[in-house]
C-alpha positions as CSV (number, residue, x, y, z in Angstrom):
1,X,-45.3,27.2,6.9
2,X,-45.3,24.5,9.5
3,X,-42.5,24.1,12.0
4,X,-41.0,20.6,12.6
5,X,-40.5,19.6,16.2
6,X,-39.3,16.3,17.5
7,X,-38.6,15.6,21.2
8,X,-37.9,19.2,22.1
9,X,-35.5,19.7,19.2
10,X,-36.1,22.1,16.4
11,X,-35.5,20.4,13.0
12,X,-35.1,22.9,10.2
13,X,-35.3,22.1,6.5
14,X,-32.0,21.8,4.6
15,X,-30.5,25.2,3.5
16,X,-31.8,26.7,0.4
17,X,-29.7,27.7,-2.6
18,X,-30.6,29.4,-5.9
19,X,-29.7,27.6,-9.1
20,X,-27.7,29.8,-11.5
21,X,-29.3,28.4,-14.7
22,X,-32.9,28.8,-13.5
23,X,-34.6,31.2,-11.2
24,X,-36.1,28.4,-9.0
25,X,-35.0,27.6,-5.5
26,X,-34.0,24.1,-4.6
27,X,-33.0,22.4,-1.4
28,X,-29.4,21.5,-0.8
29,X,-28.8,18.0,0.5
30,X,-26.8,17.5,3.8
31,X,-24.1,15.8,1.7
32,X,-23.6,19.0,-0.3
33,X,-23.7,21.1,2.9
34,X,-21.0,18.9,4.5
35,X,-18.9,18.8,1.3
36,X,-18.5,22.6,1.1
37,X,-16.2,23.0,4.1
38,X,-14.1,20.1,2.8
39,X,-13.8,21.8,-0.6
40,X,-12.9,25.1,1.1
41,X,-10.2,23.3,3.2
42,X,-8.8,21.6,0.0
43,X,-8.8,25.0,-1.7
44,X,-6.8,26.5,1.2
45,X,-4.3,23.6,1.2
46,X,-3.8,24.1,-2.6
47,X,-3.3,27.8,-1.9
48,X,-0.8,27.2,0.8
49,X,1.1,24.7,-1.5
50,X,1.2,27.4,-4.2
51,X,2.5,29.9,-1.6
52,X,5.3,27.5,-0.5
53,X,6.2,26.8,-4.2
54,X,6.3,30.6,-4.9
55,X,8.5,31.3,-1.9
56,X,10.9,28.5,-3.0
57,X,11.2,29.9,-6.5
58,X,11.7,33.4,-5.1
59,X,14.6,32.1,-3.0
60,X,16.2,30.9,-6.2
61,X,16.1,34.3,-7.9
62,X,19.5,35.6,-9.0
63,X,21.1,32.3,-8.1
64,X,23.3,30.4,-10.6
65,X,21.5,27.5,-12.2
66,X,22.7,24.7,-14.5
67,X,19.9,23.6,-16.9
68,X,20.4,20.4,-18.8
69,X,18.3,20.2,-22.0
70,X,16.9,17.3,-23.9
71,X,19.3,17.7,-26.8
72,X,22.3,17.3,-24.5
73,X,23.3,20.9,-24.1
74,X,23.8,22.5,-20.7
75,X,23.1,26.2,-20.0
76,X,24.6,27.9,-16.9
77,X,23.3,31.3,-15.9
78,X,21.5,33.5,-13.4
79,X,17.9,32.5,-12.8
80,X,15.7,35.5,-13.6
81,X,12.2,34.2,-14.0
82,X,9.9,31.4,-15.0
83,X,6.3,31.0,-16.1
84,X,3.3,28.6,-15.9
85,X,4.8,26.5,-18.8
86,X,8.0,26.0,-16.8
87,X,10.0,28.1,-19.3
88,X,13.1,29.5,-17.6
89,X,14.9,32.8,-18.3
90,X,18.6,32.8,-17.6
91,X,20.8,36.0,-17.5
92,X,24.5,36.0,-18.5
93,X,24.0,32.4,-19.8
94,X,26.8,30.2,-21.2
95,X,26.1,27.2,-23.3
96,X,28.1,24.0,-22.9
97,X,27.8,21.4,-25.7
98,X,27.3,17.7,-24.9
99,X,30.6,15.7,-24.5
100,X,30.1,13.7,-27.6
101,X,30.4,16.8,-29.8
102,X,33.7,17.5,-31.5
103,X,33.8,21.0,-30.0
104,X,33.2,19.8,-26.4
105,X,36.7,20.8,-25.4
106,X,36.2,24.4,-26.7
107,X,35.3,27.3,-24.6
108,X,31.6,27.7,-23.7
109,X,29.5,29.8,-26.0
110,X,28.3,33.1,-24.4
111,X,24.6,33.6,-24.9
112,X,23.7,36.4,-22.6
113,X,19.9,36.4,-22.0
114,X,18.4,33.0,-22.8
115,X,15.0,31.5,-22.7
116,X,14.8,27.7,-22.2
117,X,11.5,26.1,-23.1
118,X,10.1,24.1,-20.3
119,X,9.4,21.0,-22.4
120,X,13.2,20.8,-23.3
121,X,14.4,20.9,-19.7
122,X,15.7,17.6,-18.3
123,X,17.1,18.8,-15.0
124,X,18.0,21.9,-13.1
125,X,20.8,22.2,-10.6
126,X,21.4,25.1,-8.2
127,X,24.9,26.2,-7.5
128,X,25.7,26.1,-3.8
129,X,26.3,29.4,-2.0
130,X,30.0,29.9,-1.3
131,X,30.8,29.0,2.3
132,X,31.5,31.9,4.5
133,X,34.5,31.8,6.9
């Protein structure tokens, strides 16, 4: 194996990496070597974004939410959990019908524990914390 020298600087061949689909070694280009730190940085930024989103959701736990649905109904209840599909679980939920219904002036319907499918959610509002004197 010959060493490569040029003007008193040692030039080494590109790093070696094994392919997963074959058992042969191949050289990694400099572009690939330089792209890996960028990919790791992007991965860490995504991870930190997920961590921020998780903290934000955790701050909403046990808070009162108003969830407007695509069919016009509104659910008000205590935010208990969510999942990857943006489904929301509300505790002690009350259902309010849309104003155009004939029963809109009636009392809200008590649902108790309710699951709202994420694809039916139009908007979510958080009740403000009561101001302390």
